[in-house]
C-alpha positions as CSV (number, residue, x, y, z in Angstrom):
1,M,0.0,0.0,0.0
2,R,1.3,3.5,-1.0
3,V,0.1,6.2,1.3
4,A,0.5,10.0,0.6
5,F,0.1,12.4,3.5
6,V,-0.6,16.1,2.6
7,L,-0.3,18.7,5.3
8,G,0.1,22.5,5.6
9,T,2.0,24.7,8.0
10,T,2.1,23.2,11.5
11,S,4.3,23.4,14.4
12,G,2.4,21.3,16.9
13,G,0.2,18.3,17.4
14,T,-0.8,17.8,13.8
15,G,2.8,17.4,12.7
16,R,3.6,15.1,15.6
17,Y,0.6,13.0,14.8
18,V,1.6,12.6,11.1
19,H,5.1,11.7,12.2
20,M,3.7,8.9,14.4
21,L,1.6,7.6,11.5
22,V,4.6,7.6,9.2
23,E,6.7,5.6,11.7
24,G,3.9,3.1,12.2
25,L,3.1,2.6,8.5
26,V,6.7,2.3,7.5
27,R,7.3,-0.3,10.3
28,R,4.4,-2.3,8.7
29,G,6.0,-2.2,5.3
30,R,3.9,0.5,3.7
31,Q,5.4,3.1,1.3
32,V,4.8,6.6,2.6
33,L,5.1,10.0,0.8
34,V,4.7,13.3,2.7
35,L,3.8,16.5,0.9
36,G,4.0,19.8,2.7
37,P,6.0,23.0,3.3
38,R,9.7,22.7,3.9
39,S,9.2,24.0,7.5
40,V,7.3,20.8,8.5
41,E,10.1,18.6,7.3
42,E,12.7,20.7,9.1
43,R,10.7,20.4,12.3
44,F,9.4,16.8,12.2
45,S,12.0,15.0,10.0
46,Y,9.6,12.7,8.1
47,A,12.3,11.5,5.8
48,R,14.3,10.3,8.8
49,A,11.2,8.3,9.9
50,G,11.3,6.5,6.6
51,A,9.0,8.6,4.3
52,R,9.8,10.3,1.1
53,F,9.3,14.0,1.6
54,V,8.5,16.4,-1.3
55,E,8.1,20.1,-0.7
56,V,4.7,21.5,-1.6
57,A,3.9,25.1,-0.5
58,I,0.6,24.8,1.4
59,A,0.2,28.0,3.4
60,D,-2.2,28.7,6.2
61,R,-4.0,31.5,4.2
62,P,-5.6,31.4,0.8
63,H,-3.5,32.5,-2.2
64,P,-5.0,31.7,-5.6
65,V,-1.8,31.4,-7.6
66,N,0.1,29.4,-5.0
67,D,-2.9,27.3,-4.2
68,L,-3.3,26.4,-7.9
69,R,0.4,25.4,-8.0
70,A,-0.1,23.3,-4.9
71,V,-3.2,21.5,-6.4
72,L,-1.3,20.6,-9.5
73,A,1.7,19.4,-7.5
74,V,-0.4,17.2,-5.3
75,R,-2.3,15.8,-8.3
76,R,1.0,14.9,-10.0
77,L,2.8,13.5,-7.0
78,T,-0.1,11.4,-5.7
79,R,-1.0,9.8,-9.1
80,D,0.3,6.4,-8.0
81,A,-0.9,6.5,-4.4
82,D,-3.4,4.0,-3.1
83,V,-4.5,6.4,-0.4
84,V,-4.2,10.2,-0.1
85,H,-4.6,11.3,3.6
86,A,-4.8,15.1,4.1
87,H,-4.5,16.7,7.5
88,G,-6.3,20.0,8.2
89,L,-8.9,21.9,6.3
90,R,-6.7,23.7,3.8
91,A,-4.7,20.6,2.9
92,G,-7.9,18.7,2.7
93,A,-9.6,21.1,0.3
94,L,-6.5,21.3,-1.9
95,S,-6.3,17.5,-2.0
96,V,-10.0,17.3,-3.0
97,L,-9.3,19.7,-5.8
98,A,-6.3,17.7,-6.8
99,R,-8.3,14.6,-7.5
100,P,-9.2,14.7,-11.2
101,G,-12.6,13.4,-12.4
102,A,-14.3,12.9,-9.1
103,L,-17.6,13.2,-11.0
104,V,-17.7,11.4,-14.3
105,K,-20.4,12.7,-16.6
106,R,-22.8,10.2,-18.2
107,G,-25.6,10.9,-20.6
108,A,-27.5,14.1,-20.4
109,G,-25.8,15.8,-17.4
110,S,-26.1,12.9,-15.0
111,A,-23.1,11.9,-12.9
112,A,-21.7,9.0,-11.0
113,V,-18.9,8.6,-8.6
114,A,-16.5,5.7,-9.1
115,G,-16.3,3.4,-6.1
116,P,-13.1,2.6,-4.3
117,G,-10.9,0.2,-6.1
118,R,-13.0,0.3,-9.3
119,S,-12.6,1.9,-12.7
120,R,-15.4,3.6,-14.6
121,T,-16.3,0.2,-16.2
122,G,-16.6,-1.5,-12.8
123,A,-13.4,-3.5,-13.3
124,P,-10.8,-3.5,-10.5
125,R,-8.3,-0.7,-10.7
126,E,-4.6,-1.5,-11.3
127,A,-1.9,0.1,-9.2
128,G,-1.0,3.5,-10.6
129,E,-4.5,3.9,-12.1
130,R,-5.7,6.1,-9.3
131,G,-6.4,9.1,-11.6
132,R,-10.0,10.0,-12.5
133,S,-11.7,7.0,-10.9
134,A,-10.1,7.2,-7.4
135,P,-12.2,7.8,-4.3
136,G,-11.8,11.1,-2.6
137,P,-9.0,11.6,-0.1
138,V,-9.2,10.8,3.6
139,V,-9.2,14.1,5.4
140,T,-8.5,14.5,9.2
141,L,-9.8,17.7,10.6
142,H,-7.8,18.7,13.7
143,N,-9.3,22.1,14.4
144,A,-12.7,23.8,14.2
145,L,-13.5,27.0,12.4
146,T,-13.4,29.8,14.9
147,A,-12.5,32.8,12.7
148,G,-15.2,35.3,11.5
149,G,-15.4,37.9,8.8
150,F,-13.9,37.3,5.3
151,V,-11.6,34.5,6.6
152,G,-14.6,32.8,8.1
153,V,-16.5,32.9,4.9
154,V,-13.5,31.5,2.9
155,Y,-13.0,28.7,5.4
156,G,-16.7,27.9,5.3
157,V,-16.4,27.3,1.6
158,L,-13.4,25.0,2.2
159,E,-15.5,23.1,4.8
160,R,-18.2,22.4,2.2
161,L,-15.6,21.4,-0.4
162,V,-14.1,18.8,2.0
163,A,-17.5,17.5,3.2
164,R,-18.7,16.9,-0.3
165,G,-15.4,15.8,-1.9
166,A,-13.6,13.7,0.7
167,G,-14.0,9.9,0.6
168,R,-13.8,9.8,4.4
169,V,-13.6,12.5,7.1
170,L,-12.0,11.8,10.4
171,V,-12.7,14.3,13.2
172,V,-11.2,15.0,16.6
173,S,-14.5,16.0,18.4
174,P,-18.2,15.2,18.2
175,D,-19.2,18.8,17.2
176,L,-16.8,18.7,14.2
177,G,-18.4,15.4,13.1
178,A,-21.9,16.7,13.4
179,R,-21.0,19.8,11.4
180,M,-19.4,17.8,8.6
181,T,-22.4,15.5,8.4
182,R,-24.7,18.5,8.1
183,L,-22.6,19.8,5.3
184,G,-23.0,16.6,3.3
185,A,-20.0,14.4,4.3
186,R,-20.8,10.7,3.4
187,D,-18.5,8.9,5.8
188,V,-17.6,10.7,9.1
189,R,-15.6,8.9,11.8
190,A,-13.9,9.7,15.0
191,A,-10.1,10.1,14.7
192,V,-7.9,8.2,17.1
193,V,-5.1,10.5,18.3
194,P,-2.7,8.8,20.7
195,A,-1.4,10.4,23.8
196,P,2.4,10.1,24.2
197,V,3.4,8.7,27.6
198,P,4.9,11.7,29.5
199,R,8.4,11.3,30.8
200,P,8.9,11.1,34.6
201,A,9.4,14.4,36.4
202,K,13.0,15.2,36.8
203,R,12.6,17.6,39.7
204,T,10.6,17.6,42.9
205,P,7.5,19.8,43.2
206,Q,9.4,21.9,45.8
207,E,12.2,22.5,43.4
208,V,9.8,23.7,40.8
209,R,8.0,25.9,43.3
210,D,11.3,27.5,44.4
211,E,12.1,28.3,40.7
212,L,8.7,29.9,40.3
213,D,9.0,31.8,43.6
214,A,5.5,30.4,44.5
215,G,6.0,30.3,48.2
216,E,3.0,28.5,49.7
217,R,0.5,29.5,47.0
218,P,-1.3,26.7,45.1
219,I,-0.2,26.5,41.5
220,L,-2.6,26.3,38.6
221,L,-1.0,25.4,35.3
222,T,-2.1,26.3,31.7
223,V,-0.1,24.9,28.8
224,A,-1.1,26.6,25.6
225,R,0.0,28.5,22.5
226,L,-0.6,32.2,23.4
227,A,-3.3,32.7,20.7
228,Q,-7.0,33.7,20.5
229,Q,-8.4,30.2,20.5
230,K,-6.9,29.4,23.9
231,G,-9.1,31.8,25.9
232,L,-6.2,33.3,27.8
233,E,-8.0,36.7,28.4
234,T,-10.6,34.6,30.4
235,L,-7.8,33.1,32.4
236,L,-6.5,36.6,33.3
237,D,-10.1,37.7,34.3
238,V,-10.2,34.7,36.6
239,A,-6.8,35.5,38.0
240,A,-7.9,39.0,38.8
241,G,-10.0,37.6,41.6
242,P,-11.0,38.6,44.2
243,W,-9.0,36.1,46.1
244,E,-9.0,36.0,49.9
245,E,-5.6,35.9,51.5
246,G,-5.3,33.7,54.6
247,R,-7.4,30.5,55.2
248,E,-10.9,30.2,53.9
249,S,-13.6,29.4,56.4
250,G,-14.0,25.8,57.4
251,L,-10.4,24.7,56.6
252,G,-8.3,23.3,59.4
253,E,-4.7,24.2,60.0
254,N,-3.4,21.3,57.8
255,S,-6.3,21.2,55.3
256,R,-5.1,20.9,51.7
257,P,-5.7,18.6,48.8
258,D,-2.4,16.7,49.4
259,V,-3.4,13.8,47.2
260,V,-2.2,15.9,44.3
261,S,1.6,16.0,44.3
262,G,1.7,19.7,43.3
263,A,-0.3,20.7,46.4
264,E,2.0,19.1,48.9
265,A,3.6,22.5,49.7
266,A,0.6,24.6,48.9
267,D,-1.7,26.5,51.2
268,P,-5.2,26.4,49.7
269,G,-6.3,29.4,51.7
270,R,-3.8,31.7,49.8
271,A,-4.4,33.3,46.4
272,P,-3.3,30.9,43.7
273,L,-0.5,31.5,41.3
274,F,-1.5,30.9,37.6
275,V,1.4,29.7,35.5
276,V,1.3,29.6,31.7
277,A,3.7,27.5,29.7
278,G,3.8,28.4,26.0
279,D,4.5,31.2,23.5
280,G,2.6,32.9,20.8
281,P,1.4,36.1,19.2
282,L,-0.5,37.3,22.2
283,R,2.4,37.2,24.7
284,A,3.2,40.9,24.7
285,R,-0.4,42.0,25.1
286,L,-1.0,39.5,27.9
287,Q,2.2,40.5,29.7
288,R,1.2,44.2,29.6
289,R,-2.1,43.4,31.2
290,I,-0.4,41.2,33.9
291,D,2.0,44.0,34.7
292,D,-0.6,46.8,34.6
293,E,-3.1,45.0,36.9
294,R,-0.4,43.2,38.9
295,L,-2.1,39.8,38.3
296,P,-0.8,36.6,40.0
297,V,0.1,35.1,36.6
298,K,3.5,34.1,35.2
299,L,4.2,33.6,31.5
300,L,7.0,31.1,31.3
301,G,7.3,30.9,27.5
302,H,8.1,27.5,25.8
303,R,9.0,24.8,28.3
304,E,10.6,21.4,27.9
305,D,9.7,20.4,31.5
306,V,5.9,20.2,31.3
307,P,5.8,16.9,33.3
308,D,7.6,18.7,36.1
309,L,5.1,21.5,36.0
310,L,2.1,19.1,35.9
311,H,3.4,17.2,39.0
312,T,3.7,20.6,40.8
313,A,0.3,21.9,39.8
314,V,-2.9,21.4,41.8
315,A,-4.8,21.3,38.5
316,L,-4.5,22.0,34.8
317,V,-6.7,25.0,33.7
318,M,-7.8,25.0,30.1
319,P,-10.1,28.0,29.3
320,S,-10.1,27.4,25.5
321,R,-12.6,28.6,23.0
322,W,-12.3,25.2,21.3
323,E,-10.1,22.1,21.5
324,G,-10.1,18.8,19.7
325,Q,-8.1,16.1,21.5
326,P,-5.6,18.3,23.4
327,L,-2.4,16.4,24.1
328,T,-1.8,18.4,27.2
329,L,-5.1,17.4,28.8
330,R,-4.3,13.7,28.2
331,E,-0.8,14.1,29.5
332,A,-2.3,15.7,32.6
333,L,-4.6,12.8,33.1
334,M,-1.7,10.3,32.7
335,T,0.1,12.1,35.6
336,G,-2.9,12.1,37.8
337,T,-3.5,15.8,37.5
338,P,-7.2,16.9,37.3
339,A,-8.4,19.7,35.1
340,I,-10.7,22.6,35.1
341,A,-11.7,23.2,31.4
342,S,-14.1,24.7,29.0
343,E,-17.0,22.4,28.0
344,V,-16.1,22.6,24.2
345,G,-15.1,20.3,21.4
346,G,-13.5,17.0,22.4
347,I,-12.7,18.1,26.0
348,P,-15.8,16.6,27.8
349,E,-15.2,13.2,26.1
350,I,-11.6,13.0,27.2
351,L,-12.0,14.5,30.6
352,G,-15.0,12.5,31.8
353,E,-15.3,12.7,35.6
354,A,-11.6,13.7,36.1
355,G,-12.2,17.4,36.3
356,I,-14.7,20.3,36.3
357,L,-16.3,21.5,33.1
358,V,-17.3,25.2,32.7
359,A,-19.0,27.0,29.9
360,Y,-16.5,28.8,27.6
361,G,-16.0,32.4,28.7
362,D,-17.8,32.0,32.1
363,V,-15.3,33.8,34.3
364,D,-17.4,33.5,37.5
365,G,-17.9,29.8,36.9
366,L,-14.3,29.1,36.2
367,R,-13.2,31.0,39.3
368,A,-15.8,29.1,41.4
369,A,-14.4,25.8,40.0
370,V,-10.9,26.9,41.1
371,R,-12.1,27.8,44.6
372,K,-14.0,24.5,44.9
373,L,-10.9,22.5,44.0
374,L,-8.6,24.5,46.4
375,A,-11.1,24.5,49.3
376,A,-12.2,20.9,49.2
377,P,-9.5,18.2,49.7
378,G,-12.0,15.5,49.1
379,T,-12.9,16.9,45.7
380,A,-9.2,17.1,44.7
381,R,-8.6,13.5,45.9
382,V,-11.5,12.1,43.9
383,L,-10.6,14.0,40.8
384,A,-7.0,13.0,41.0
385,A,-7.8,9.3,41.3
386,E,-10.2,9.5,38.3
387,A,-7.6,11.4,36.3
388,E,-5.1,8.6,36.9
389,R,-7.7,6.0,35.9
390,R,-8.6,7.9,32.7
391,G,-5.0,8.3,31.9
392,R,-4.5,4.6,31.8
393,E,-7.2,4.3,29.2
394,M,-5.7,6.7,26.6
395,P,-5.0,5.2,23.2
396,G,-1.5,4.5,22.1
397,D,0.4,4.7,18.8
398,D,-0.5,1.2,17.7
399,D,-4.2,1.9,18.2
400,A,-4.0,5.0,16.0
401,V,-2.1,3.2,13.2
402,R,-4.5,0.2,13.2
403,H,-7.4,2.7,13.1
404,V,-6.1,4.5,9.9
405,L,-5.3,1.2,8.2
406,A,-8.9,0.1,8.8
407,V,-10.1,3.5,7.4
408,Y,-7.9,3.1,4.3
409,G,-9.4,-0.3,3.7
410,G,-12.9,1.0,4.0
411,E,-13.7,-1.0,7.1
412,A,-15.2,0.2,10.4
413,P,-12.4,0.0,13.0
414,T,-13.0,-2.4,15.8
415,G,-14.8,-0.7,18.7
416,D,-16.1,2.1,16.6
């Protein structure tokens, strides 16, 4: 089987996911081609994983001339592929357009779509005869449309193109699946995105607390790109309080949710310290507000020690506008760290009972959830135990590779 992956600009989870699929497919004897911008090869080294990489300029914004060149390049380079698997809306739309003759005219304006593995006459297709009779590409959608204005209109058109032209659509959240079905997608399935096992913490929680100058304050961790989708302005609103210094009523001298490793040195009666690991275009604006309002928030930038931070934190806080299957959330569960998160996208399905869900943008609700977790050791204990249990159930790399192979073969994956 010859598999061609098509992807656009990415610096995060999508690129790592494709790299994992490349390794798994090559290990199983499949030939793999990866088409995308030079930047993705430089970051993820698909060739080193066993794929053939060919540069195709697929940007993250529409550009008629460059997009036409990309369509023609994808069409030429995937001519002999048995499966074309695109990742992301832009790459998916260009891959749909790159498939020649999806509709074959018959008679007076009627049309028929050639079935998988069949030519126009109904005879089995030979290898290399993908061409006009091939089924549409497999498209995995990793993100939802959150932009408005002209960009939103353009991406709405791309969504319809993918829904109607893709052979199969894989989605990372139930709301994405429902949307693609409404737009006319014929075969929509849940994507299986594995969660890498986090490395053990290299430092003790106290060592991390000392670095952050946290004192006895409980630490609440957010790991995110500093971008609009992540809801970080809401996080700052929550951090603004009010928070009561000193112990809250009803807490004894030694009361704290000490089942969570990060809380071992924390005093739940003190105002929490919100710690954000990640970088992005909003950093300067967020830092100005933190400084102007003297908020209890630290922006750490990109960090390689996220497992250390998770072991130190009382909880992961995820105020996102939308998420699919966030790796950070699953990593938190694997370390037994509960989460307080927006009830959006794929988060509820992943989190289960291992945290507290809050409506997106509900500042009072999010602050109340933080207070509840800090003030009630029993709640923290139950959520941490459930997080650890959920973490053990996360799918692995082999699960994801077996899933896509079943999708490529047109079968319903076991357990779907």
